[in-house]
C-alpha positions in Angstrom: -8.7 -3.2 7.3 -8.9 -6.8 6.2 -6.1 -8.6 3.9 -8.6 -9.4 0.7 -6.5 -12.8 0.2 -6.1 -14.5 3.8 -8.0 -12.0 6.0 -5.6 -10.7 8.5 -5.0 -7.4 10.1 -3.2 -5.3 7.4 -2.8 -1.3 7.7 -2.2 1.4 5.0 1.4 1.6 6.2 2.1 -2.0 4.8 2.8 -2.3 1.1 2.3 -6.1 1.7 -0.1 -8.3 4.2 2.5 -8.9 6.2 0.6 -12.7 6.7 0.4 -13.6 2.9 2.9 -11.3 1.2 0.2 -10.4 -1.2 -0.2 -6.4 -2.3 -2.2 -4.6 -0.6 -4.2 -2.8 -2.9 -5.7 -0.1 -0.6 -1.7 0.9 0.5 -1.4 1.6 -3.8 -4.5 3.4 -4.3 -3.6 5.7 -1.2 -0.7 6.8 -2.4 -1.5 7.3 -5.4 -4.6 9.7 -4.1 -1.8 11.2 -1.7 0.8 12.0 -4.6 -2.1 13.9 -6.3 -3.4 16.2 -3.0 0.7 16.8 -2.2 0.8 18.0 -5.5 -2.7 20.0 -5.7 -0.8 21.4 -1.9 2.5 22.5 -3.4 0.6 24.2 -6.4 -2.1 26.3 -4.2 1.0 27.1 -1.8 3.0 28.6 -4.3 -0.2 30.8 -5.8 -0.4 32.0 -2.1 2.9 33.4 -2.0 2.9 34.9 -5.3 -0.5 36.9 -4.7 0.4 37.9 -1.1 4.2 39.2 -1.9 2.5 42.7 -1.9 1.9 42.4 2.1 4.2 42.8 3.9 4.8 42.1 8.0 2.7 40.4 10.2 -0.6 40.4 7.9 1.4 38.6 4.8 2.4 36.2 7.5 -1.0 35.6 9.1 -2.4 35.2 5.6 0.1 32.3 4.7 -0.4 30.7 7.6 -4.4 30.8 7.9 -4.7 29.3 4.0 -2.1 26.7 4.6 -3.5 25.5 7.4 -7.0 25.4 5.5 -5.3 23.3 2.8 -3.7 20.9 5.2 -7.1 20.6 6.9 -8.8 19.8 3.6 -5.7 17.6 2.3 -6.0 15.6 5.4 -9.6 15.1 4.9 -9.6 14.1 1.4 -6.6 11.7 1.9 -8.4 9.9 4.6 -11.1 9.6 2.2 -9.4 8.9 -0.9 -9.3 5.1 -0.3 -13.2 5.0 0.1 -13.5 6.6 -2.8 -11.2 4.5 -4.9 -13.2 1.4 -3.5 -16.6 2.5 -4.2 -15.3 3.6 -7.9 -13.9 -0.1 -8.8 -16.4 -1.3 -7.0 -19.6 0.1 -9.3 -17.3 -0.8 -11.9 -17.1 -4.4 -11.4 -20.8 -4.9 -10.7 -21.7 -2.9 -13.9 -19.2 -5.3 -16.3 -20.3 -8.1 -14.3 -21.9 -9.9 -17.4 -19.1 -9.2 -19.8 -15.9 -9.6 -17.1 -17.3 -13.4 -16.1 -17.1 -14.0 -20.0 -13.6 -12.5 -19.9 -12.5 -14.7 -16.5 -13.8 -18.0 -18.0 -12.0 -17.5 -20.8 -8.7 -17.2 -19.4 -10.0 -20.2 -17.1 -10.9 -22.1 -20.2 -7.5 -21.6 -21.8 -5.3 -22.0 -18.6 -4.1 -18.8 -18.8 -4.1 -18.5 -14.5 -2.0 -15.7 -14.7 -3.6 -13.3 -17.0 -6.8 -14.5 -15.0 -5.2 -13.4 -11.7 -3.9 -9.7 -13.4 -7.6 -9.1 -15.0 -9.0 -9.6 -11.1 -6.9 -7.7 -9.8 -7.0 -4.6 -12.0 -10.7 -4.9 -12.5 -11.4 -5.8 -8.7 -13.8 -8.6 -9.6 -12.8 -10.7 -6.6 -13.4 -7.9 -3.6 -16.7 -6.7 -4.0 -20.4 -7.3 -3.3 -22.3 -10.2 -1.5 -24.0 -11.4 -5.1 -21.3 -10.9 -8.1 -18.9 -13.1 -8.8 -19.9 -15.1 -6.3 -19.3 -18.4 -8.6 -15.4 -17.0 -9.2 -14.4 -16.7 -5.8 -12.9 -19.9 -4.8 -11.1 -20.1 -8.1 -10.4 -16.8 -7.9 -8.7 -16.9 -4.5 -6.6 -20.3 -5.7 -5.3 -18.4 -8.6 -4.0 -15.6 -6.2 -2.4 -18.0 -4.0 -0.8 -19.6 -7.4 0.5 -16.5 -8.7 2.7 -15.7 -5.4 3.4 -19.1 -5.5 4.4 -18.9 -9.0 6.2 -15.4 -8.6 8.1 -16.5 -5.6 9.7 -19.6 -7.7 10.5 -18.1 -11.0 12.6 -15.3 -8.5 14.2 -18.3 -7.3 15.0 -19.9 -10.4 16.5 -16.5 -11.6 19.1 -16.2 -8.7 22.4 -16.3 -9.6 23.2 -18.1 -6.1 21.5 -19.7 -3.0 22.0 -16.0 -1.0 20.2 -14.3 -3.7 17.3 -16.8 -3.8 16.9 -17.5 0.2 14.8 -14.4 1.0 12.0 -16.4 -1.5 11.8 -19.3 0.2 9.2 -18.0 2.7 7.2 -16.3 -0.1 7.0 -19.8 -2.2 5.8 -21.2 1.2 3.1 -18.4 1.9 2.1 -18.8 -1.5 2.3 -23.1 -1.6 0.3 -23.0 1.9 -2.1 -20.8 1.2 -2.5 -22.4 -2.2 -3.5 -25.8 -0.4 -5.2 -24.5 2.7 -7.4 -22.9 -0.2 -7.7 -26.0 -1.5 -8.9 -27.8 1.0 -11.7 -24.9 1.7 -12.7 -25.0 -2.3 -13.4 -29.0 -2.2 -15.2 -28.9 1.0 -16.6 -25.8 2.2 -20.2 -25.7 1.2 -20.7 -22.2 0.8 -18.1 -22.4 -2.2 -20.0 -22.2 -5.6 -18.5 -24.9 -8.4 -19.1 -25.3 -12.1 -17.3 -27.7 -14.1 -15.0 -25.4 -15.7 -14.0 -24.0 -12.5 -13.3 -27.3 -11.1 -11.1 -28.2 -14.2 -9.3 -24.8 -13.5 -8.5 -26.2 -9.9 -7.7 -29.2 -10.7 -5.1 -27.9 -13.5 -3.6 -25.3 -11.4 -3.3 -27.9 -9.0 -1.2 -30.5 -11.6 0.7 -27.3 -12.6 2.2 -26.6 -9.2 3.0 -30.6 -8.5 5.1 -30.5 -12.1 7.2 -26.9 -11.2 8.0 -28.5 -7.7 9.0 -31.9 -9.2 11.0 -29.9 -12.2 12.8 -27.4 -9.9 13.0 -28.3 -6.6 12.8 -31.6 -6.8 10.0 -32.5 -4.8 7.6 -35.5 -6.2 4.4 -36.5 -5.4 5.3 -38.2 -2.3 7.2 -35.6 -1.1 4.3 -32.8 -1.7 2.2 -35.4 0.0 4.7 -34.8 3.1 4.7 -30.9 3.0 1.1 -30.8 2.8 0.8 -32.7 6.3 3.3 -30.8 8.0 3.5 -27.9 10.1 4.3 -24.7 9.2 7.9 -24.8 10.4 8.5 -28.0 8.7 6.9 -26.8 5.5 9.3 -24.1 5.6 12.1 -26.2 6.2 11.6 -28.4 3.9 11.6 -25.9 1.3 14.8 -24.2 2.5 16.5 -27.5 1.9 14.7 -28.2 -1.5 15.9 -24.3 -2.8 19.7 -25.1 -1.3 20.1 -28.3 -3.3 18.8 -26.7 -6.3 21.7 -24.5 -6.1 23.9 -27.6 -5.3 23.6 -27.6 -1.7 25.5 -24.3 -1.3 25.2 -22.0 2.2 
């Protein structure tokens, strides 16, 4: 399957996308569904064992094995269908409430509540579905997703009690930051992205906020940020590693 954020290939066994680091919602939905199926399987198994106590020998064992085999096949089939069922359910709900959800999303952007906007779109699935629904939100939604990834990783670095506990987040900061600026270039240059005045303003504020956060906490000013944006991926990661190390006093 494709990651909804970066388009990379991701499997149900991966909780996070290996390319952009965002949560793989399909894995979460699949895990929840399988949890219910395993519970139903266990309860049915217990019932079968209870009702076959009066049988003995080969007949009882054959009955138990046959019923459990059928249940296993059904569980596997339903489990494989669980993600499709969840996908269609969220899709239908998002499209059915498009007018209402669009107003809520615009309010979040208008109030510069970008983290809340991200949480709402994640929960409601408004940036996942339909060729037509929410088309004007797609560009700003992708940017808000990367904004959230960057913000979460940076706050974990700031909250860490030393470089050794923070360095594992450097790659996450880089993925969020690189993804944001790459999507930002697409936003302003790709003809297929629909623009509105409100969304353009929100995108500008997100970009400004990122610059302020980097300058305040990692001492990456405007010139350094421009250097970062023009650098290769490896150079970007090195710049951030040095900045995070300096934040903790140059600790190794």
